[in-house]
C-alpha positions in Angstrom: 82.3 96.3 110.5 81.5 99.8 111.6 78.1 101.5 110.9 79.8 104.9 110.7 79.3 106.5 107.3 82.7 108.1 107.6 84.3 104.6 107.0 82.1 103.8 104.1 83.9 103.3 100.8 82.8 104.8 97.5 82.7 102.7 94.4 85.8 104.7 93.2 87.6 103.7 96.4 86.8 100.0 95.7 88.2 100.3 92.1 91.6 101.5 93.5 92.1 98.0 95.0 93.3 95.8 92.1 92.3 92.2 93.0 93.3 89.6 90.4 93.2 85.9 90.0 96.3 83.9 89.3 97.6 80.3 89.5 100.3 79.2 92.0 103.2 77.9 89.9 105.8 77.4 92.6 105.7 76.9 96.4 108.6 76.4 98.8 109.1 76.3 102.6 109.7 79.6 104.3 111.6 78.6 107.5 112.8 82.1 108.2 109.2 83.4 108.6 108.1 84.3 112.2 104.9 82.4 111.8 104.7 79.1 109.7 104.4 80.1 106.1 105.3 79.1 102.5 106.9 81.2 99.7 104.6 81.2 96.7 104.9 82.4 93.1 101.6 83.3 91.4 101.2 83.6 87.6 98.8 86.4 86.6 99.3 86.1 82.9 100.3 89.1 80.7 101.1 91.8 81.4 101.6 91.2 85.2 103.5 87.9 84.9 104.6 85.9 88.0 104.6 87.7 91.4 105.9 86.3 94.7 104.6 86.4 98.2 104.5 84.5 101.5 101.3 82.8 102.7 100.6 81.6 106.2 98.5 78.6 105.0 100.5 75.7 106.4 97.6 74.4 108.5 95.2 73.7 105.6 97.5 73.3 102.6 100.6 71.2 101.8 103.2 72.5 99.4 102.3 69.9 96.8 98.6 71.0 97.0 99.3 74.6 96.3 100.9 74.4 92.8 98.1 74.6 90.2 95.6 76.2 92.6 94.1 79.5 91.6 94.0 82.3 94.2 92.9 85.9 94.5 95.4 88.6 95.4 95.8 92.3 95.6 98.4 93.2 93.0 98.7 96.9 93.4 100.2 97.2 97.0 103.8 98.4 97.1 106.3 95.6 97.7 106.8 94.6 101.3 109.8 93.0 103.0 108.8 89.9 104.9 111.9 88.3 106.4 114.3 87.6 103.5 111.4 87.7 100.9 110.2 90.8 99.1 106.5 90.2 98.8 104.9 91.7 95.7 101.3 90.8 96.2 98.8 90.1 99.1 97.2 86.7 98.7 93.6 86.8 100.1 91.9 84.4 102.4 89.4 84.1 105.2 89.9 82.8 108.8 88.4 79.5 109.7 87.0 79.0 113.2 90.5 78.8 114.7 91.8 81.8 112.8 93.8 79.8 110.3 93.8 81.0 106.7 91.6 79.5 104.0 92.5 80.8 100.6 90.1 82.8 98.5 89.7 81.0 95.2 87.3 81.1 92.3 84.6 78.5 92.2 85.6 77.5 88.6 88.8 77.8 86.6 89.1 81.3 85.1 91.7 83.0 83.0 94.8 84.2 84.9 94.8 88.0 85.4 91.1 88.4 85.6 90.1 91.4 87.8 87.6 91.0 90.5 84.3 93.0 90.1 
């Protein structure tokens, strides 16, 4: 992280990033991906509904472990083509010691669609 004040975000900048919680309702293999990944569908409740994305989480998670798991995601990026999949959200995670993704999840069950603050 830079110490340069030119890179500092204002609170208004932070509010532009819409990070919500949702529950993974479907997960499938994504063999066409360049790096090992799954296709996932995340339910954010109303009014957002279910959004799809890819997630490079194959090291720490099995398909059957993903369904029902709550995750945090940025929901206001424009859609992005990832192989044959049009990703609608950016699911968030942190790198482990080897650089593999560990999903960012709430500590307790919370209502789908809740906005991070």
